[in-house]
A tleap script that builds the chain and sets N, CA, C and O, in Angstrom:
source leaprc.protein.ff14SB
mol = sequence {
  NMET LEU PRO ASP THR ASN TYR TYR TYR GLY
  LEU ILE VAL PHE SER PRO ALA ASP VAL PHE
  VAL PRO VAL LEU THR THR TYR ASP LYS LYS
  GLY ASN ILE ILE SER ASP GLU SER LEU SER
  ILE GLY ASP CYS ASN GLY GLY GLY PRO GLY
  ILE ASN TYR CYS SER ALA ILE GLY VAL ILE
  ASN SER ASP LEU THR ILE TYR CYS ALA ASP
  THR LEU LYS THR VAL ASP LEU ASP LYS THR
  MET LYS ALA ILE ASP GLY THR LYS LYS TYR
  TYR CYS LYS PHE LYS LYS GLY LYS ILE ASN
  LYS ASP GLY LYS ILE ILE MET ILE SER GLU
  GLN LYS LYS SER LEU CLYS
}
set mol.1.N position { -93.797 -11.077 87.193 }
set mol.1.CA position { -92.676 -11.675 88.134 }
set mol.1.C position { -92.734 -11.067 89.328 }
set mol.1.O position { -92.867 -9.847 89.224 }
set mol.2.N position { -92.683 -11.476 90.418 }
set mol.2.CA position { -92.591 -10.692 91.750 }
set mol.2.C position { -91.154 -10.332 91.930 }
set mol.2.O position { -90.221 -11.026 91.526 }
set mol.3.N position { -91.041 -9.205 92.561 }
set mol.3.CA position { -89.514 -8.810 93.012 }
set mol.3.C position { -88.589 -9.869 93.345 }
set mol.3.O position { -88.971 -10.851 93.981 }
set mol.4.N position { -87.227 -9.711 92.899 }
set mol.4.CA position { -86.372 -10.914 92.983 }
set mol.4.C position { -85.890 -10.554 94.557 }
set mol.4.O position { -85.807 -9.439 95.073 }
set mol.5.N position { -85.606 -11.851 95.136 }
set mol.5.CA position { -85.107 -11.982 96.409 }
set mol.5.C position { -83.786 -12.732 96.339 }
set mol.5.O position { -83.518 -13.249 95.254 }
set mol.6.N position { -82.924 -12.866 97.340 }
set mol.6.CA position { -81.860 -13.556 97.497 }
set mol.6.C position { -81.881 -15.039 97.270 }
set mol.6.O position { -80.933 -15.666 96.797 }
set mol.7.N position { -83.069 -15.576 97.652 }
set mol.7.CA position { -83.372 -17.008 97.815 }
set mol.7.C position { -84.203 -17.448 96.759 }
set mol.7.O position { -83.911 -18.562 96.322 }
set mol.8.N position { -85.206 -16.844 96.208 }
set mol.8.CA position { -86.213 -17.321 95.081 }
set mol.8.C position { -86.643 -16.452 94.176 }
set mol.8.O position { -86.431 -15.257 94.380 }
set mol.9.N position { -87.225 -16.809 93.179 }
set mol.9.CA position { -87.866 -15.949 92.121 }
set mol.9.C position { -89.493 -16.460 92.364 }
set mol.9.O position { -89.826 -17.598 92.692 }
set mol.10.N position { -90.260 -15.485 92.151 }
set mol.10.CA position { -91.823 -15.753 92.157 }
set mol.10.C position { -92.429 -15.415 90.762 }
set mol.10.O position { -92.104 -14.380 90.181 }
set mol.11.N position { -93.123 -16.111 90.349 }
set mol.11.CA position { -93.709 -15.989 88.986 }
set mol.11.C position { -95.328 -16.195 89.025 }
set mol.11.O position { -95.735 -17.163 89.667 }
set mol.12.N position { -96.151 -15.461 88.467 }
set mol.12.CA position { -97.465 -15.676 88.393 }
set mol.12.C position { -97.775 -15.935 86.846 }
set mol.12.O position { -97.472 -15.156 85.943 }
set mol.13.N position { -98.494 -17.285 86.677 }
set mol.13.CA position { -98.781 -17.563 85.265 }
set mol.13.C position { -100.372 -18.047 85.176 }
set mol.13.O position { -100.981 -18.425 86.177 }
set mol.14.N position { -100.879 -17.995 84.039 }
set mol.14.CA position { -102.070 -18.368 83.880 }
set mol.14.C position { -102.194 -19.863 83.316 }
set mol.14.O position { -101.875 -20.026 82.138 }
set mol.15.N position { -102.595 -20.871 83.995 }
set mol.15.CA position { -102.503 -22.260 83.598 }
set mol.15.C position { -103.760 -22.356 82.543 }
set mol.15.O position { -104.891 -21.896 82.702 }
set mol.16.N position { -103.254 -23.069 81.448 }
set mol.16.CA position { -104.357 -23.310 80.244 }
set mol.16.C position { -105.330 -24.368 80.824 }
set mol.16.O position { -104.899 -25.418 81.301 }
set mol.17.N position { -106.566 -24.090 80.778 }
set mol.17.CA position { -107.695 -25.054 80.910 }
set mol.17.C position { -108.946 -24.405 80.453 }
set mol.17.O position { -108.814 -23.413 79.737 }
set mol.18.N position { -110.192 -24.828 80.767 }
set mol.18.CA position { -111.578 -24.208 80.184 }
set mol.18.C position { -111.594 -22.978 80.622 }
set mol.18.O position { -112.221 -22.178 79.927 }
set mol.19.N position { -110.998 -22.523 81.739 }
set mol.19.CA position { -110.991 -21.143 82.227 }
set mol.19.C position { -109.468 -20.872 82.911 }
set mol.19.O position { -109.066 -21.599 83.819 }
set mol.20.N position { -108.673 -19.767 82.390 }
set mol.20.CA position { -107.437 -19.613 82.731 }
set mol.20.C position { -107.550 -19.272 84.434 }
set mol.20.O position { -108.393 -18.545 84.959 }
set mol.21.N position { -106.539 -19.956 85.058 }
set mol.21.CA position { -106.301 -19.851 86.430 }
set mol.21.C position { -104.991 -19.322 86.804 }
set mol.21.O position { -103.977 -19.947 86.496 }
set mol.22.N position { -104.930 -18.166 87.476 }
set mol.22.CA position { -103.662 -17.730 87.777 }
set mol.22.C position { -102.822 -18.794 88.831 }
set mol.22.O position { -103.534 -19.276 89.712 }
set mol.23.N position { -101.711 -19.113 88.832 }
set mol.23.CA position { -101.045 -19.947 89.862 }
set mol.23.C position { -99.627 -19.098 90.067 }
set mol.23.O position { -98.988 -18.602 89.139 }
set mol.24.N position { -99.344 -19.049 91.183 }
set mol.24.CA position { -98.096 -18.714 91.713 }
set mol.24.C position { -97.130 -19.637 92.039 }
set mol.24.O position { -97.371 -20.537 92.844 }
set mol.25.N position { -95.960 -19.499 91.449 }
set mol.25.CA position { -94.831 -20.598 91.456 }
set mol.25.C position { -93.680 -19.771 92.053 }
set mol.25.O position { -93.431 -18.615 91.713 }
set mol.26.N position { -92.943 -20.537 93.059 }
set mol.26.CA position { -91.729 -19.842 93.256 }
set mol.26.C position { -90.739 -20.934 92.799 }
set mol.26.O position { -91.016 -22.134 92.822 }
set mol.27.N position { -89.450 -20.376 92.343 }
set mol.27.CA position { -88.443 -21.171 91.898 }
set mol.27.C position { -87.036 -20.816 92.961 }
set mol.27.O position { -86.883 -19.762 93.578 }
set mol.28.N position { -86.165 -21.918 92.965 }
set mol.28.CA position { -84.839 -21.538 93.625 }
set mol.28.C position { -83.840 -20.751 92.569 }
set mol.28.O position { -84.176 -20.711 91.385 }
set mol.29.N position { -82.798 -20.219 92.932 }
set mol.29.CA position { -81.808 -19.432 92.091 }
set mol.29.C position { -81.246 -20.469 90.831 }
set mol.29.O position { -80.565 -20.075 89.883 }
set mol.30.N position { -81.674 -21.818 91.041 }
set mol.30.CA position { -81.220 -22.629 89.864 }
set mol.30.C position { -82.129 -23.116 88.859 }
set mol.30.O position { -81.793 -23.790 87.885 }
set mol.31.N position { -83.649 -22.631 89.226 }
set mol.31.CA position { -84.656 -22.800 88.531 }
set mol.31.C position { -85.617 -23.853 88.651 }
set mol.31.O position { -86.551 -24.116 87.892 }
set mol.32.N position { -85.130 -24.629 90.097 }
set mol.32.CA position { -85.943 -25.672 90.435 }
set mol.32.C position { -87.390 -25.295 91.341 }
set mol.32.O position { -87.239 -24.606 92.350 }
set mol.33.N position { -88.452 -25.645 91.054 }
set mol.33.CA position { -89.595 -25.349 91.549 }
set mol.33.C position { -89.690 -25.664 93.359 }
set mol.33.O position { -89.531 -26.791 93.828 }
set mol.34.N position { -89.909 -24.721 93.999 }
set mol.34.CA position { -89.875 -24.729 95.361 }
set mol.34.C position { -91.452 -25.028 95.631 }
set mol.34.O position { -91.774 -26.031 96.268 }
set mol.35.N position { -92.358 -24.184 95.158 }
set mol.35.CA position { -93.763 -24.238 95.607 }
set mol.35.C position { -94.576 -23.474 94.556 }
set mol.35.O position { -94.240 -22.493 93.893 }
set mol.36.N position { -95.840 -24.229 94.565 }
set mol.36.CA position { -96.994 -23.431 93.618 }
set mol.36.C position { -98.221 -23.673 94.115 }
set mol.36.O position { -98.587 -24.784 94.499 }
set mol.37.N position { -98.956 -22.581 94.132 }
set mol.37.CA position { -100.297 -22.381 94.461 }
set mol.37.C position { -101.389 -21.691 93.653 }
set mol.37.O position { -101.109 -20.604 93.148 }
set mol.38.N position { -102.597 -22.204 93.480 }
set mol.38.CA position { -103.605 -21.532 92.491 }
set mol.38.C position { -103.985 -20.516 93.301 }
set mol.38.O position { -104.102 -20.700 94.513 }
set mol.39.N position { -104.227 -19.302 92.713 }
set mol.39.CA position { -104.622 -18.077 93.264 }
set mol.39.C position { -106.068 -17.892 92.859 }
set mol.39.O position { -106.534 -16.773 92.642 }
set mol.40.N position { -106.752 -18.978 92.764 }
set mol.40.CA position { -108.248 -18.894 92.359 }
set mol.40.C position { -108.851 -19.966 93.445 }
set mol.40.O position { -108.303 -20.986 93.863 }
set mol.41.N position { -110.209 -19.407 93.795 }
set mol.41.CA position { -111.053 -20.311 94.548 }
set mol.41.C position { -111.631 -21.118 93.697 }
set mol.41.O position { -111.638 -22.313 93.990 }
set mol.42.N position { -112.064 -20.817 92.828 }
set mol.42.CA position { -112.912 -21.725 91.695 }
set mol.42.C position { -114.118 -21.742 91.420 }
set mol.42.O position { -114.604 -22.168 90.373 }
set mol.43.N position { -114.855 -21.151 92.598 }
set mol.43.CA position { -116.499 -21.088 92.578 }
set mol.43.C position { -116.821 -20.178 91.180 }
set mol.43.O position { -117.805 -20.540 90.535 }
set mol.44.N position { -116.160 -19.190 90.754 }
set mol.44.CA position { -116.444 -18.367 89.843 }
set mol.44.C position { -116.285 -19.102 88.365 }
set mol.44.O position { -116.945 -18.740 87.390 }
set mol.45.N position { -115.491 -19.992 88.339 }
set mol.45.CA position { -114.832 -20.539 86.946 }
set mol.45.C position { -116.182 -21.431 86.305 }
set mol.45.O position { -116.797 -22.385 86.781 }
set mol.46.N position { -116.321 -20.809 85.237 }
set mol.46.CA position { -117.279 -21.425 84.525 }
set mol.46.C position { -118.844 -21.197 84.555 }
set mol.46.O position { -119.618 -21.571 83.674 }
set mol.47.N position { -119.217 -20.452 85.837 }
set mol.47.CA position { -120.434 -19.913 86.062 }
set mol.47.C position { -121.325 -21.275 86.103 }
set mol.47.O position { -120.873 -22.352 86.491 }
set mol.48.N position { -122.527 -21.091 85.693 }
set mol.48.CA position { -123.521 -22.257 86.133 }
set mol.48.C position { -124.811 -21.652 86.251 }
set mol.48.O position { -125.007 -20.438 86.301 }
set mol.49.N position { -125.858 -22.727 86.302 }
set mol.49.CA position { -127.293 -22.373 86.743 }
set mol.49.C position { -127.226 -22.123 88.105 }
set mol.49.O position { -126.624 -22.899 88.847 }
set mol.50.N position { -127.851 -20.991 88.568 }
set mol.50.CA position { -128.210 -20.487 89.724 }
set mol.50.C position { -127.052 -19.589 90.429 }
set mol.50.O position { -126.940 -19.463 91.648 }
set mol.51.N position { -126.300 -19.051 89.560 }
set mol.51.CA position { -125.171 -17.926 90.040 }
set mol.51.C position { -125.623 -17.072 89.318 }
set mol.51.O position { -125.809 -17.221 88.111 }
set mol.52.N position { -125.919 -15.812 90.118 }
set mol.52.CA position { -126.434 -14.637 89.825 }
set mol.52.C position { -125.407 -13.417 89.453 }
set mol.52.O position { -125.553 -12.542 88.600 }
set mol.53.N position { -124.161 -13.664 90.496 }
set mol.53.CA position { -123.274 -12.728 90.488 }
set mol.53.C position { -122.210 -13.410 90.815 }
set mol.53.O position { -122.426 -14.315 91.622 }
set mol.54.N position { -120.983 -13.261 90.410 }
set mol.54.CA position { -119.678 -13.750 90.730 }
set mol.54.C position { -118.533 -12.790 90.572 }
set mol.54.O position { -118.438 -12.171 89.512 }
set mol.55.N position { -117.722 -12.625 91.461 }
set mol.55.CA position { -116.557 -11.691 91.534 }
set mol.55.C position { -115.490 -12.337 92.190 }
set mol.55.O position { -115.611 -12.717 93.354 }
set mol.56.N position { -114.267 -12.521 91.421 }
set mol.56.CA position { -113.009 -13.094 91.925 }
set mol.56.C position { -111.639 -12.076 92.019 }
set mol.56.O position { -111.311 -11.248 91.169 }
set mol.57.N position { -110.990 -12.358 93.204 }
set mol.57.CA position { -109.858 -11.491 93.196 }
set mol.57.C position { -108.710 -12.375 94.010 }
set mol.57.O position { -108.915 -13.226 94.876 }
set mol.58.N position { -107.718 -12.019 93.590 }
set mol.58.CA position { -106.500 -12.417 94.184 }
set mol.58.C position { -105.291 -11.380 94.424 }
set mol.58.O position { -104.784 -10.885 93.418 }
set mol.59.N position { -104.869 -11.071 95.511 }
set mol.59.CA position { -103.866 -10.074 95.885 }
set mol.59.C position { -102.628 -10.761 96.631 }
set mol.59.O position { -102.689 -11.628 97.504 }
set mol.60.N position { -101.308 -10.071 95.989 }
set mol.60.CA position { -100.150 -10.647 96.707 }
set mol.60.C position { -99.668 -9.158 97.310 }
set mol.60.O position { -99.277 -8.363 96.455 }
set mol.61.N position { -99.662 -8.741 98.601 }
set mol.61.CA position { -99.209 -7.560 99.324 }
set mol.61.C position { -97.756 -7.449 99.176 }
set mol.61.O position { -97.041 -8.394 98.845 }
set mol.62.N position { -97.362 -6.319 99.418 }
set mol.62.CA position { -95.629 -6.155 99.398 }
set mol.62.C position { -95.165 -7.035 100.626 }
set mol.62.O position { -93.993 -7.401 100.541 }
set mol.63.N position { -95.619 -7.306 101.367 }
set mol.63.CA position { -95.103 -8.044 102.722 }
set mol.63.C position { -95.116 -9.450 102.430 }
set mol.63.O position { -94.559 -10.235 103.197 }
set mol.64.N position { -95.808 -9.912 101.197 }
set mol.64.CA position { -95.829 -11.325 100.634 }
set mol.64.C position { -96.867 -12.122 101.210 }
set mol.64.O position { -96.835 -13.346 101.082 }
set mol.65.N position { -97.984 -11.421 101.969 }
set mol.65.CA position { -99.183 -12.010 102.397 }
set mol.65.C position { -100.119 -12.226 101.079 }
set mol.65.O position { -100.036 -11.407 100.164 }
set mol.66.N position { -100.893 -13.190 101.002 }
set mol.66.CA position { -101.863 -13.638 99.811 }
set mol.66.C position { -103.367 -13.582 100.333 }
set mol.66.O position { -103.721 -14.039 101.420 }
set mol.67.N position { -104.059 -13.068 99.570 }
set mol.67.CA position { -105.649 -12.999 99.691 }
set mol.67.C position { -106.147 -13.355 98.643 }
set mol.67.O position { -105.717 -12.734 97.671 }
set mol.68.N position { -107.109 -14.339 98.372 }
set mol.68.CA position { -107.726 -14.810 97.347 }
set mol.68.C position { -109.348 -14.871 97.638 }
set mol.68.O position { -109.690 -15.276 98.749 }
set mol.69.N position { -110.245 -14.530 96.798 }
set mol.69.CA position { -111.733 -14.418 97.299 }
set mol.69.C position { -112.446 -14.551 96.204 }
set mol.69.O position { -112.129 -13.930 95.190 }
set mol.70.N position { -113.706 -15.526 96.245 }
set mol.70.CA position { -114.656 -15.431 95.374 }
set mol.70.C position { -115.909 -14.824 96.080 }
set mol.70.O position { -116.225 -15.270 97.183 }
set mol.71.N position { -116.560 -13.933 95.560 }
set mol.71.CA position { -117.888 -13.538 96.121 }
set mol.71.C position { -119.023 -13.885 95.137 }
set mol.71.O position { -118.991 -13.605 93.939 }
set mol.72.N position { -120.050 -14.537 95.776 }
set mol.72.CA position { -121.143 -15.021 95.102 }
set mol.72.C position { -122.650 -14.651 95.511 }
set mol.72.O position { -122.939 -14.472 96.694 }
set mol.73.N position { -123.500 -14.556 94.590 }
set mol.73.CA position { -124.920 -14.661 94.659 }
set mol.73.C position { -125.501 -15.633 94.000 }
set mol.73.O position { -125.378 -15.665 92.776 }
set mol.74.N position { -126.218 -16.576 94.653 }
set mol.74.CA position { -126.739 -17.787 94.298 }
set mol.74.C position { -128.371 -18.138 94.584 }
set mol.74.O position { -129.100 -17.797 95.516 }
set mol.75.N position { -128.561 -18.736 93.721 }
set mol.75.CA position { -129.969 -19.368 94.181 }
set mol.75.C position { -130.202 -20.809 93.772 }
set mol.75.O position { -129.646 -21.275 92.778 }
set mol.76.N position { -131.129 -21.606 94.634 }
set mol.76.CA position { -131.429 -22.810 94.104 }
set mol.76.C position { -132.405 -22.946 93.122 }
set mol.76.O position { -133.440 -22.297 93.267 }
set mol.77.N position { -132.246 -23.827 91.932 }
set mol.77.CA position { -133.193 -24.119 90.843 }
set mol.77.C position { -134.183 -25.217 91.028 }
set mol.77.O position { -133.785 -26.173 91.694 }
set mol.78.N position { -135.343 -25.257 90.584 }
set mol.78.CA position { -136.158 -26.578 90.617 }
set mol.78.C position { -135.831 -27.223 89.291 }
set mol.78.O position { -134.995 -26.776 88.507 }
set mol.79.N position { -136.539 -28.286 89.107 }
set mol.79.CA position { -136.139 -29.166 87.765 }
set mol.79.C position { -136.381 -28.246 86.539 }
set mol.79.O position { -135.718 -28.471 85.526 }
set mol.80.N position { -137.213 -27.300 86.549 }
set mol.80.CA position { -137.568 -26.592 85.300 }
set mol.80.C position { -136.463 -25.032 85.291 }
set mol.80.O position { -136.555 -24.049 84.556 }
set mol.81.N position { -135.654 -25.264 86.193 }
set mol.81.CA position { -134.544 -24.303 85.920 }
set mol.81.C position { -135.091 -22.921 86.691 }
set mol.81.O position { -134.360 -21.931 86.638 }
set mol.82.N position { -136.389 -22.837 87.420 }
set mol.82.CA position { -136.919 -21.601 87.871 }
set mol.82.C position { -136.228 -21.435 89.393 }
set mol.82.O position { -135.965 -22.453 90.032 }
set mol.83.N position { -135.977 -20.252 89.882 }
set mol.83.CA position { -135.510 -19.909 91.219 }
set mol.83.C position { -136.466 -20.572 92.292 }
set mol.83.O position { -137.683 -20.507 92.115 }
set mol.84.N position { -136.010 -21.122 93.252 }
set mol.84.CA position { -136.889 -21.573 94.358 }
set mol.84.C position { -136.969 -20.428 95.477 }
set mol.84.O position { -135.875 -20.099 95.934 }
set mol.85.N position { -138.124 -19.755 96.000 }
set mol.85.CA position { -138.180 -18.818 96.756 }
set mol.85.C position { -137.518 -19.204 98.133 }
set mol.85.O position { -137.643 -20.334 98.604 }
set mol.86.N position { -136.815 -18.209 98.743 }
set mol.86.CA position { -135.974 -18.463 100.120 }
set mol.86.C position { -134.909 -19.048 99.888 }
set mol.86.O position { -134.379 -19.425 100.933 }
set mol.87.N position { -134.237 -19.347 98.798 }
set mol.87.CA position { -133.085 -19.950 98.677 }
set mol.87.C position { -131.787 -19.084 98.105 }
set mol.87.O position { -130.757 -19.630 97.709 }
set mol.88.N position { -131.987 -17.727 98.125 }
set mol.88.CA position { -131.046 -16.960 97.671 }
set mol.88.C position { -129.815 -16.994 98.761 }
set mol.88.O position { -130.120 -17.097 99.949 }
set mol.89.N position { -128.524 -16.917 98.409 }
set mol.89.CA position { -127.574 -16.930 99.159 }
set mol.89.C position { -126.480 -15.795 98.646 }
set mol.89.O position { -126.312 -15.578 97.446 }
set mol.90.N position { -125.902 -15.237 99.475 }
set mol.90.CA position { -124.835 -14.221 99.194 }
set mol.90.C position { -123.689 -14.547 100.032 }
set mol.90.O position { -123.790 -14.390 101.249 }
set mol.91.N position { -122.495 -15.029 99.461 }
set mol.91.CA position { -121.362 -15.351 100.470 }
set mol.91.C position { -120.202 -15.162 99.627 }
set mol.91.O position { -120.190 -15.044 98.402 }
set mol.92.N position { -119.024 -15.146 100.602 }
set mol.92.CA position { -117.600 -14.898 100.031 }
set mol.92.C position { -116.829 -16.267 100.559 }
set mol.92.O position { -116.813 -16.532 101.760 }
set mol.93.N position { -116.199 -17.107 99.585 }
set mol.93.CA position { -115.184 -17.995 99.834 }
set mol.93.C position { -113.840 -17.471 99.609 }
set mol.93.O position { -113.539 -16.972 98.525 }
set mol.94.N position { -112.948 -17.568 100.664 }
set mol.94.CA position { -111.451 -16.837 100.612 }
set mol.94.C position { -110.542 -17.942 101.432 }
set mol.94.O position { -110.846 -18.810 102.250 }
set mol.95.N position { -109.254 -17.510 100.832 }
set mol.95.CA position { -108.069 -18.251 101.545 }
set mol.95.C position { -106.908 -17.066 101.652 }
set mol.95.O position { -106.796 -16.083 100.919 }
set mol.96.N position { -106.259 -17.363 102.533 }
set mol.96.CA position { -105.139 -16.522 102.897 }
set mol.96.C position { -103.808 -17.107 103.054 }
set mol.96.O position { -103.771 -18.310 103.314 }
set mol.97.N position { -102.724 -16.474 102.942 }
set mol.97.CA position { -101.682 -17.104 103.012 }
set mol.97.C position { -100.343 -16.408 103.050 }
set mol.97.O position { -100.343 -15.331 103.645 }
set mol.98.N position { -99.394 -16.748 102.617 }
set mol.98.CA position { -97.857 -15.976 102.742 }
set mol.98.C position { -96.818 -16.706 101.996 }
set mol.98.O position { -96.926 -17.932 102.002 }
set mol.99.N position { -95.921 -16.230 101.412 }
set mol.99.CA position { -94.651 -16.761 100.774 }
set mol.99.C position { -93.772 -16.458 101.960 }
set mol.99.O position { -93.681 -15.317 102.415 }
set mol.100.N position { -93.059 -17.602 102.505 }
set mol.100.CA position { -92.099 -17.609 103.327 }
set mol.100.C position { -90.809 -17.131 102.634 }
set mol.100.O position { -90.732 -17.056 101.408 }
set mol.101.N position { -89.676 -16.772 103.566 }
set mol.101.CA position { -88.372 -16.237 103.191 }
set mol.101.C position { -87.589 -17.228 102.468 }
set mol.101.O position { -86.599 -16.857 101.837 }
set mol.102.N position { -87.985 -18.635 102.503 }
set mol.102.CA position { -87.218 -19.549 101.661 }
set mol.102.C position { -88.047 -19.888 100.622 }
set mol.102.O position { -87.766 -20.972 100.109 }
set mol.103.N position { -89.123 -19.211 100.078 }
set mol.103.CA position { -90.102 -19.422 98.839 }
set mol.103.C position { -91.227 -20.254 99.010 }
set mol.103.O position { -92.098 -20.408 98.154 }
set mol.104.N position { -91.204 -20.787 100.113 }
set mol.104.CA position { -92.261 -21.973 100.323 }
set mol.104.C position { -93.692 -21.073 100.611 }
set mol.104.O position { -93.817 -20.225 101.494 }
set mol.105.N position { -94.642 -21.454 99.712 }
set mol.105.CA position { -96.061 -20.751 99.776 }
set mol.105.C position { -96.882 -21.637 100.798 }
set mol.105.O position { -97.038 -22.850 100.660 }
set mol.106.N position { -97.370 -20.909 101.805 }
set mol.106.CA position { -98.186 -21.580 102.959 }
set mol.106.C position { -99.597 -21.053 102.699 }
set mol.106.O position { -99.657 -19.848 102.457 }
set mol.107.N position { -100.643 -21.682 102.705 }
set mol.107.CA position { -102.029 -21.169 102.490 }
set mol.107.C position { -102.774 -21.887 103.653 }
set mol.107.O position { -102.528 -23.047 103.984 }
set mol.108.N position { -103.536 -21.239 104.136 }
set mol.108.CA position { -104.753 -21.821 104.862 }
set mol.108.C position { -105.824 -22.259 104.236 }
set mol.108.O position { -106.126 -21.729 103.166 }
set mol.109.N position { -106.578 -23.261 104.744 }
set mol.109.CA position { -107.640 -23.861 104.009 }
set mol.109.C position { -108.769 -22.683 103.429 }
set mol.109.O position { -108.584 -21.512 103.762 }
set mol.110.N position { -109.692 -22.964 102.737 }
set mol.110.CA position { -110.639 -22.249 102.338 }
set mol.110.C position { -111.577 -22.091 103.454 }
set mol.110.O position { -111.864 -23.004 104.229 }
set mol.111.N position { -112.129 -20.679 103.518 }
set mol.111.CA position { -113.096 -20.391 104.537 }
set mol.111.C position { -114.419 -19.942 103.662 }
set mol.111.O position { -114.339 -19.654 102.468 }
set mol.112.N position { -115.571 -19.922 104.371 }
set mol.112.CA position { -116.709 -19.325 103.971 }
set mol.112.C position { -117.572 -18.386 104.792 }
set mol.112.O position { -117.986 -18.737 105.897 }
set mol.113.N position { -117.818 -17.336 104.333 }
set mol.113.CA position { -118.547 -16.198 105.170 }
set mol.113.C position { -119.777 -15.613 104.472 }
set mol.113.O position { -119.748 -15.012 103.398 }
set mol.114.N position { -120.925 -15.877 105.261 }
set mol.114.CA position { -122.256 -15.378 104.700 }
set mol.114.C position { -122.211 -13.671 104.628 }
set mol.114.O position { -121.704 -13.000 105.527 }
set mol.115.N position { -122.768 -13.145 103.522 }
set mol.115.CA position { -122.600 -11.919 103.724 }
set mol.115.C position { -124.290 -11.382 103.594 }
set mol.115.O position { -125.164 -12.247 103.529 }
set mol.116.N position { -124.581 -10.230 103.570 }
set mol.116.CA position { -126.000 -9.705 103.575 }
set mol.116.C position { -126.154 -8.736 102.425 }
set mol.116.O position { -127.233 -8.177 102.229 }
savepdb mol mol.pdb
quit
């Protein structure tokens, strides 16, 4: 649970699925949902062929800004599931946001950045 405010409560829960996904939900003081947002990008969920490395992070700072990211190393595979030369990729997908004073969660759309 996030620190209490005069306007809302903030709670992080893991929603049940094939892979547990952290979800931030804010509630007004009467218990009604104000806003909810997944703290996962989702590229690391479940893995899959061609993913050599995957790391996920979600951070809520004391100023209530939010940063979520998945960092991946991937390679394209041929029909026999062998790596195709020259197709290695190393990148980070991320989204940022903030919890407003009224409890509304505002996130920017996901962005992708190539890494070396």
